[in-house]
Kinemage of the C-alpha trace (Angstrom):
@kinemage 1
@onewidth
@group {chain A} dominant
@subgroup {mainchain}
@vectorlist {calphas} color= white
{ca unk a 1} P 79.194 37.503 110.590
{ca unk a 2} L 81.037 38.902 107.187
{ca unk a 3} L 78.431 40.790 105.013
{ca unk a 4} L 80.699 42.708 102.663
{ca unk a 5} L 79.257 46.181 101.735
{ca unk a 6} L 76.127 47.725 100.259
{ca unk a 7} L 75.832 50.890 98.768
{ca unk a 8} L 71.778 51.658 99.142
{ca unk a 9} L 70.938 54.403 96.346
{ca unk a 10} L 73.793 56.062 96.917
{ca unk a 11} L 74.356 59.682 94.669
{ca unk a 12} L 76.954 62.080 95.005
{ca unk a 13} L 76.679 66.417 93.446
{ca unk a 14} L 79.040 68.514 93.402
{ca unk a 15} L 78.161 72.287 92.614
{ca unk a 16} L 75.237 71.078 90.873
{ca unk a 17} L 76.693 68.358 88.582
{ca unk a 18} L 75.591 64.772 89.059
{ca unk a 19} L 78.823 62.241 89.778
{ca unk a 20} L 76.729 59.750 90.644
{ca unk a 21} L 73.069 58.766 90.848
{ca unk a 22} L 71.175 55.747 92.168
{ca unk a 23} L 73.566 53.540 92.297
{ca unk a 24} L 72.940 50.254 94.252
{ca unk a 25} L 75.094 47.863 94.715
{ca unk a 26} L 76.157 44.557 97.050
{ca unk a 27} L 79.984 43.262 97.385
{ca unk a 28} L 80.338 39.855 98.661
{ca unk a 29} L 83.025 39.043 101.212
{ca unk a 30} L 86.147 37.658 99.384
{ca unk a 31} L 84.893 38.977 95.904
{ca unk a 32} L 86.306 40.285 93.087
{ca unk a 33} L 84.664 42.857 91.258
{ca unk a 34} L 85.281 45.557 88.501
{ca unk a 35} L 83.587 48.640 87.810
{ca unk a 36} L 84.193 48.819 84.167
{ca unk a 37} L 83.060 52.587 82.687
{ca unk a 38} L 84.762 55.092 80.115
{ca unk a 39} L 86.431 58.220 81.435
{ca unk a 40} L 84.218 60.753 84.030
{ca unk a 41} L 81.620 57.090 84.016
{ca unk a 42} L 81.986 57.973 87.995
{ca unk a 43} L 83.965 55.071 89.066
{ca unk a 44} L 86.815 57.031 90.774
{ca unk a 45} L 83.828 58.912 92.851
{ca unk a 46} L 82.413 55.475 93.716
{ca unk a 47} L 85.746 54.565 94.932
{ca unk a 48} L 86.230 57.559 97.392
{ca unk a 49} L 82.795 57.257 98.308
{ca unk a 50} L 83.657 53.424 99.562
{ca unk a 51} L 86.964 54.979 101.003
{ca unk a 52} L 85.387 57.364 103.018
{ca unk a 53} L 87.727 60.259 101.329
{ca unk a 54} L 83.993 61.500 100.310
{ca unk a 55} L 80.532 61.922 101.098
{ca unk a 56} L 77.432 60.704 99.630
{ca unk a 57} L 74.782 63.995 98.889
{ca unk a 58} L 72.296 60.516 99.153
{ca unk a 59} L 72.042 56.899 100.029
{ca unk a 60} L 73.690 54.872 102.441
{ca unk a 61} L 76.797 52.479 102.765
{ca unk a 62} L 77.233 49.370 104.976
{ca unk a 63} L 79.973 47.374 106.239
{ca unk a 64} L 79.087 44.061 107.790
{ca unk a 65} L 75.901 45.045 108.192
{ca unk a 66} L 77.194 49.033 109.908
{ca unk a 67} L 76.341 52.130 108.562
{ca unk a 68} L 79.586 53.853 107.659
{ca unk a 69} L 78.061 56.682 105.543
{ca unk a 70} L 79.615 59.250 107.677
{ca unk a 71} L 82.936 57.882 108.493
{ca unk a 72} L 85.799 59.334 107.701
{ca unk a 73} L 88.980 57.008 106.052
{ca unk a 74} L 90.711 56.911 109.246
{ca unk a 75} L 87.729 55.090 111.079
{ca unk a 76} L 87.510 52.489 107.607
{ca unk a 77} L 89.706 49.554 107.002
{ca unk a 78} L 90.207 50.250 103.489
{ca unk a 79} L 93.594 50.007 101.107
{ca unk a 80} L 93.138 52.072 97.816
{ca unk a 81} L 96.245 51.668 94.857
{ca unk a 82} L 96.139 54.361 92.368
{ca unk a 83} L 96.992 55.065 88.614
{ca unk a 84} L 99.512 57.293 90.140
{ca unk a 85} L 102.730 55.402 91.517
{ca unk a 86} L 102.406 56.858 94.811
{ca unk a 87} L 105.076 56.110 97.054
{ca unk a 88} L 107.276 57.696 99.768
{ca unk a 89} L 110.323 58.586 97.828
{ca unk a 90} L 112.569 58.363 101.020
{ca unk a 91} L 112.106 55.207 102.027
{ca unk a 92} L 113.480 52.266 100.906
{ca unk a 93} L 110.786 49.280 99.302
{ca unk a 94} L 110.933 47.280 102.605
{ca unk a 95} L 110.081 50.532 104.721
{ca unk a 96} L 107.638 51.631 102.078
{ca unk a 97} L 105.657 48.221 102.503
{ca unk a 98} L 105.956 48.226 106.354
{ca unk a 99} L 104.749 51.766 106.919
{ca unk a 100} L 101.008 50.825 107.271
{ca unk a 101} L 101.873 48.137 109.716
{ca unk a 102} L 104.134 50.536 111.444
{ca unk a 103} L 101.318 53.879 111.605
{ca unk a 104} L 98.906 51.314 113.473
{ca unk a 105} L 101.329 50.571 116.019
{ca unk a 106} L 99.636 47.076 116.713
{ca unk a 107} L 102.434 44.595 115.585
{ca unk a 108} L 105.540 43.375 117.096
{ca unk a 109} L 109.384 44.323 114.774
{ca unk a 110} L 109.019 40.547 113.747
{ca unk a 111} L 105.631 40.452 112.949
{ca unk a 112} L 106.253 43.432 110.501
{ca unk a 113} L 109.289 42.090 109.059
{ca unk a 114} L 107.393 38.288 107.950
{ca unk a 115} L 104.453 40.376 106.686
{ca unk a 116} L 106.741 42.818 104.434
{ca unk a 117} L 108.515 40.085 102.996
{ca unk a 118} L 105.574 37.719 103.038
{ca unk a 119} L 103.527 40.352 100.763
{ca unk a 120} L 107.253 41.295 98.879
{ca unk a 121} L 107.420 37.787 97.953
{ca unk a 122} L 104.114 37.492 96.284
{ca unk a 123} L 104.615 40.459 94.102
{ca unk a 124} L 108.277 39.512 93.362
{ca unk a 125} L 110.053 42.708 95.140
{ca unk a 126} L 112.263 40.907 97.161
{ca unk a 127} L 115.381 42.062 95.120
{ca unk a 128} L 114.476 45.411 95.503
{ca unk a 129} L 113.798 45.916 99.271
{ca unk a 130} L 116.875 48.005 99.951
{ca unk a 131} L 116.122 50.350 97.493
{ca unk a 132} L 114.330 53.632 96.988
{ca unk a 133} L 111.450 54.148 94.607
{ca unk a 134} L 113.400 56.489 91.914
{ca unk a 135} L 115.496 53.284 91.485
{ca unk a 136} L 112.517 51.248 90.173
{ca unk a 137} L 110.855 50.517 86.665
{ca unk a 138} L 107.558 51.900 86.844
{ca unk a 139} L 105.991 48.222 87.390
{ca unk a 140} L 108.419 48.063 90.181
{ca unk a 141} L 106.998 51.220 91.483
{ca unk a 142} L 103.344 49.904 91.234
{ca unk a 143} L 104.256 46.616 92.775
{ca unk a 144} L 105.487 48.613 96.001
{ca unk a 145} L 102.411 50.577 96.046
{ca unk a 146} L 100.052 47.150 95.912
{ca unk a 147} L 102.348 45.310 98.286
{ca unk a 148} L 101.849 48.652 100.956
{ca unk a 149} L 98.542 48.135 100.302
{ca unk a 150} L 97.833 44.669 100.653
{ca unk a 151} L 99.826 44.486 103.735
{ca unk a 152} L 97.569 46.063 105.705
{ca unk a 153} L 94.869 43.365 104.854
{ca unk a 154} L 92.298 45.582 104.942
{ca unk a 155} L 88.772 44.479 104.942
{ca unk a 156} L 88.197 46.719 101.300
{ca unk a 157} L 90.739 47.285 98.314
{ca unk a 158} L 90.748 49.494 95.951
{ca unk a 159} L 92.381 49.823 92.627
{ca unk a 160} L 91.566 52.649 91.088
{ca unk a 161} L 92.804 51.686 86.954
{ca unk a 162} L 96.651 50.802 88.698
{ca unk a 163} L 97.831 49.635 85.376
{ca unk a 164} L 96.794 52.747 83.279
{ca unk a 165} L 100.639 54.689 83.692
{ca unk a 166} L 102.456 51.440 82.501
{ca unk a 167} L 103.567 50.073 79.391
{ca unk a 168} L 101.959 47.786 77.208
{ca unk a 169} L 104.235 44.747 78.054
{ca unk a 170} L 104.105 45.492 81.923
{ca unk a 171} L 100.483 45.899 81.800
{ca unk a 172} L 100.179 42.514 80.184
{ca unk a 173} L 102.952 41.397 82.861
{ca unk a 174} L 100.438 42.413 85.667
{ca unk a 175} L 97.009 41.733 84.763
{ca unk a 176} L 98.280 38.439 84.470
{ca unk a 177} L 99.398 38.018 87.858
{ca unk a 178} L 96.681 40.038 89.728
{ca unk a 179} L 94.858 36.932 89.876
{ca unk a 180} L 97.222 34.958 91.786
{ca unk a 181} L 97.857 38.069 93.657
{ca unk a 182} L 94.350 38.562 94.346
{ca unk a 183} L 93.105 34.438 94.944
{ca unk a 184} L 91.912 33.520 98.111
{ca unk a 185} L 91.794 36.835 100.176
{ca unk a 186} L 88.766 37.585 102.799
{ca unk a 187} L 88.590 41.300 101.561
{ca unk a 188} L 86.284 42.780 99.248
{ca unk a 189} L 88.682 43.498 96.280
{ca unk a 190} L 87.155 46.413 93.459
{ca unk a 191} L 89.422 47.480 90.684
{ca unk a 192} L 88.525 50.301 88.166
{ca unk a 193} L 89.049 50.343 84.541
{ca unk a 194} L 88.043 52.026 81.227
{ca unk a 195} L 89.527 48.464 79.380
{ca unk a 196} L 86.893 45.303 78.477
{ca unk a 197} L 90.118 43.468 77.919
{ca unk a 198} L 90.921 43.791 81.257
{ca unk a 199} L 87.661 43.140 82.702
{ca unk a 200} L 87.203 39.883 80.759
{ca unk a 201} L 91.409 39.045 81.741
{ca unk a 202} L 90.410 39.333 85.838
{ca unk a 203} L 86.860 37.302 85.429
{ca unk a 204} L 84.739 38.214 89.195
{ca unk a 205} L 81.842 40.275 88.977
{ca unk a 206} L 81.517 43.708 86.775
{ca unk a 207} L 79.666 46.113 87.279
{ca unk a 208} L 79.300 48.784 84.058
{ca unk a 209} L 78.919 52.137 84.779
{ca unk a 210} L 78.320 54.957 82.726
{ca unk a 211} L 77.541 58.752 83.134
{ca unk a 212} L 77.107 58.200 86.900
{ca unk a 213} L 74.788 55.429 86.376
{ca unk a 214} L 75.161 51.964 87.460
{ca unk a 215} L 73.888 50.009 84.163
{ca unk a 216} L 74.648 45.942 84.711
{ca unk a 217} L 76.003 43.889 87.532
{ca unk a 218} L 76.717 40.709 86.978
{ca unk a 219} L 79.556 37.621 86.467
{ca unk a 220} L 82.143 39.203 84.159
{ca unk a 221} L 81.707 36.683 81.136
{ca unk a 222} L 77.828 36.747 81.099
{ca unk a 223} L 77.588 40.949 81.455
{ca unk a 224} L 80.098 40.792 77.932
{ca unk a 225} L 78.046 38.074 76.720
{ca unk a 226} L 74.428 39.466 76.900
{ca unk a 227} L 74.617 43.230 77.527
{ca unk a 228} L 71.129 44.363 79.075
{ca unk a 229} L 71.740 47.097 76.898
{ca unk a 230} L 73.196 49.027 73.427
{ca unk a 231} L 74.730 51.386 75.902
{ca unk a 232} L 76.880 48.279 77.821
{ca unk a 233} L 77.463 46.190 74.821
{ca unk a 234} L 79.334 49.677 73.541
{ca unk a 235} L 81.329 49.845 77.063
{ca unk a 236} L 81.543 46.623 76.815
{ca unk a 237} L 83.515 46.505 73.659
{ca unk a 238} L 86.970 47.817 72.371
{ca unk a 239} L 86.850 48.846 69.344
{ca unk a 240} L 82.929 50.052 69.848
{ca unk a 241} L 80.510 47.640 69.061
{ca unk a 242} L 79.341 48.601 65.519
{ca unk a 243} L 75.697 49.470 65.591
{ca unk a 244} L 73.275 49.510 62.301
{ca unk a 245} L 69.359 50.226 62.116
{ca unk a 246} L 67.413 47.502 60.530
{ca unk a 247} L 64.099 46.901 59.737
{ca unk a 248} L 62.928 43.203 60.073
{ca unk a 249} L 60.483 41.455 57.868
{ca unk a 250} L 59.289 37.812 57.647
{ca unk a 251} L 62.258 36.339 58.076
{ca unk a 252} L 65.296 38.908 57.417
{ca unk a 253} L 66.605 42.185 58.689
{ca unk a 254} L 67.448 44.650 55.469
{ca unk a 255} L 70.658 46.148 56.230
{ca unk a 256} L 70.885 47.905 52.889
{ca unk a 257} L 68.802 47.964 49.804
{ca unk a 258} L 71.644 45.505 48.273
{ca unk a 259} L 71.848 43.324 51.755
{ca unk a 260} L 70.193 41.016 54.162
{ca unk a 261} L 70.667 39.084 57.130
{ca unk a 262} L 68.564 36.145 57.593
{ca unk a 263} L 66.724 35.759 60.909
{ca unk a 264} L 68.172 32.283 61.876
{ca unk a 265} L 69.585 30.525 65.550
{ca unk a 266} L 68.700 33.384 68.214
{ca unk a 267} L 67.425 36.269 66.120
{ca unk a 268} L 64.418 33.474 64.739
{ca unk a 269} L 62.273 35.068 67.172
{ca unk a 270} L 62.336 38.579 66.413
{ca unk a 271} L 59.107 40.274 65.263
{ca unk a 272} L 58.805 42.165 62.439
{ca unk a 273} L 59.703 45.691 62.909
{ca unk a 274} L 62.270 48.120 63.933
{ca unk a 275} L 65.518 46.831 65.194
{ca unk a 276} L 69.082 48.013 66.130
{ca unk a 277} L 71.767 45.116 65.235
{ca unk a 278} L 75.450 44.909 66.777
{ca unk a 279} L 78.087 43.303 66.003
{ca unk a 280} L 81.521 43.725 67.575
{ca unk a 281} L 84.550 44.336 65.248
{ca unk a 282} L 86.507 41.424 65.546
{ca unk a 283} L 83.637 39.304 64.013
{ca unk a 284} L 83.831 41.528 61.065
{ca unk a 285} L 86.467 39.323 58.454
{ca unk a 286} L 87.914 39.310 55.210
{ca unk a 287} L 87.047 36.267 54.337
{ca unk a 288} L 84.044 34.059 54.842
{ca unk a 289} L 83.785 31.708 57.651
{ca unk a 290} L 80.527 29.377 56.913
{ca unk a 291} L 78.346 29.272 53.824
{ca unk a 292} L 75.908 31.402 56.070
{ca unk a 293} L 78.089 34.099 56.603
{ca unk a 294} L 76.688 38.032 54.989
{ca unk a 295} L 79.312 39.630 52.349
{ca unk a 296} L 79.067 43.446 52.956
{ca unk a 297} L 81.206 45.356 50.705
{ca unk a 298} L 82.293 48.544 51.899
{ca unk a 299} L 84.650 51.713 50.657
{ca unk a 300} L 87.674 52.013 53.191
{ca unk a 301} L 88.204 55.380 54.616
{ca unk a 302} L 90.656 54.925 57.469
{ca unk a 303} L 92.925 52.145 58.694
{ca unk a 304} L 94.706 52.458 61.845
{ca unk a 305} L 97.509 49.220 62.559
{ca unk a 306} L 97.443 48.350 66.101
{ca unk a 307} L 100.353 45.423 66.749
{ca unk a 308} L 98.958 42.255 64.610
{ca unk a 309} L 96.257 43.484 63.949
{ca unk a 310} L 94.706 46.288 61.606
{ca unk a 311} L 91.749 48.348 62.741
{ca unk a 312} L 89.451 49.016 59.295
{ca unk a 313} L 87.013 52.167 59.414
{ca unk a 314} L 84.337 51.757 56.269
{ca unk a 315} L 80.991 52.827 55.043
{ca unk a 316} L 78.676 50.917 52.981
{ca unk a 317} L 75.345 52.769 51.875
{ca unk a 318} L 74.388 54.571 54.699
{ca unk a 319} L 76.385 52.138 57.457
{ca unk a 320} L 79.082 53.018 59.199
{ca unk a 321} L 81.283 49.957 59.990
{ca unk a 322} L 84.453 48.936 61.510
{ca unk a 323} L 86.266 45.869 61.502
{ca unk a 324} L 88.901 44.547 63.507
{ca unk a 325} L 91.050 41.998 61.519
{ca unk a 326} L 94.112 39.511 62.070
{ca unk a 327} L 97.357 40.813 60.146
{ca unk a 328} L 98.474 44.283 58.939
{ca unk a 329} L 96.748 45.553 55.915
{ca unk a 330} L 97.203 48.555 53.454
{ca unk a 331} L 94.301 49.422 51.492
{ca unk a 332} L 94.037 52.799 49.728
{ca unk a 333} L 91.659 55.315 50.763
{ca unk a 334} L 88.095 54.461 48.852
{ca unk a 335} L 89.036 50.791 48.096
{ca unk a 336} L 85.890 48.821 47.966
{ca unk a 337} L 86.452 45.771 50.102
{ca unk a 338} L 84.446 42.661 50.835
{ca unk a 339} L 83.781 42.181 54.730
{ca unk a 340} L 81.694 39.581 55.653
{ca unk a 341} L 80.131 38.958 59.457
{ca unk a 342} L 78.325 35.957 60.578
{ca unk a 343} L 74.757 36.358 61.992
{ca unk a 344} L 75.300 33.991 64.449
{ca unk a 345} L 77.726 37.040 65.911
{ca unk a 346} L 74.686 39.673 65.501
{ca unk a 347} L 72.972 41.481 68.555
{ca unk a 348} L 69.324 42.737 68.580
{ca unk a 349} L 68.396 45.875 70.390
{ca unk a 350} L 65.017 47.720 69.958
{ca unk a 351} L 64.933 51.056 69.342
{ca unk a 352} L 65.081 52.011 72.481
{ca unk a 353} L 68.230 49.763 73.231
{ca unk a 354} L 66.788 46.936 75.301
{ca unk a 355} L 68.659 43.583 74.543
{ca unk a 356} L 66.257 41.709 72.646
{ca unk a 357} L 68.722 38.986 71.217
{ca unk a 358} L 72.495 37.691 72.067
{ca unk a 359} L 74.444 35.291 70.524
{ca unk a 360} L 74.652 31.673 72.162
{ca unk a 361} L 77.381 31.801 74.780
{ca unk a 362} L 80.802 30.683 73.854
{ca unk a 363} L 84.132 30.821 75.767
{ca unk a 364} L 86.374 30.601 73.002
{ca unk a 365} L 84.396 34.415 71.640
{ca unk a 366} L 85.483 35.671 75.299
{ca unk a 367} L 89.210 34.538 74.856
{ca unk a 368} L 89.153 35.935 71.434
{ca unk a 369} L 88.084 39.482 72.723
{ca unk a 370} L 90.220 39.522 75.558
{ca unk a 371} L 93.308 40.006 73.163
């Protein structure tokens, strides 16, 4: 009976440096799982342990109940796709895809041909089967690498930031297709990324890693909407979540001497004391959306235009403010700018970083965050 993969108290130390510590993770058969974390969070290290390319210095790894901790990659039914376009340069696309099946030596020529062509169809590679990798675009080269991994029908499919080296348009195109490509597969699929947007678009379950430790695991949308800690909220926000130290007293939280935030809705239960309030950058607006919005007049420090949005970095008293606003804006350095925030979108964390209050769940919010 398929039981998936279970990592129990897994750790890895190299040359006295801790790469991973106390990893407990269970991945169900047929599940799509995301490892989300910044660079050097431990994502690649964890994938390499699951693949059998490295061995843990502590803990155990089980596949379908069997301890495979000391098994190398050749004994594991695993396929892996890397950031780089790893293909055999002297082989055609067809032969690249067929190579793991030929190596296994278990299928007839006709069976191999059918598997290769079926997989090529899923990844829209049929017109390129006779070409060499050098004759392909970056996106087509990565599709070929993915096809070679998929054709094996491995029990475990690992993808290590597979879209990182593609341009923006190709990344968007392949992200959209990923959900179709991996749908209804019996394998455990693990997809590593640094990008919260990618995690939200792909869905499934997300495990948040930071500095070699697993911070939170759950359905992707739930982790995004209810980060267990301030750190998870930061990792799952791009740009980073605004965090402001406040004092709660009575029915309000004071952001600065002249700005208070009313404690309504989910914030009403906060007891008096010190907190850190969090607000994602795209929830700061240039105009109010409701009468309950709070005005924050900030001094513009720098602006960054990205596509059809502008990232505004500003300060108000002791507060550092980052706003992600729609449209292209050009405010000179030092401009006093009115920004508006909705109390209904504010997170509250304890001084130690634990989540104390989260905004009510909103699918529209998640969709916005994924763009």
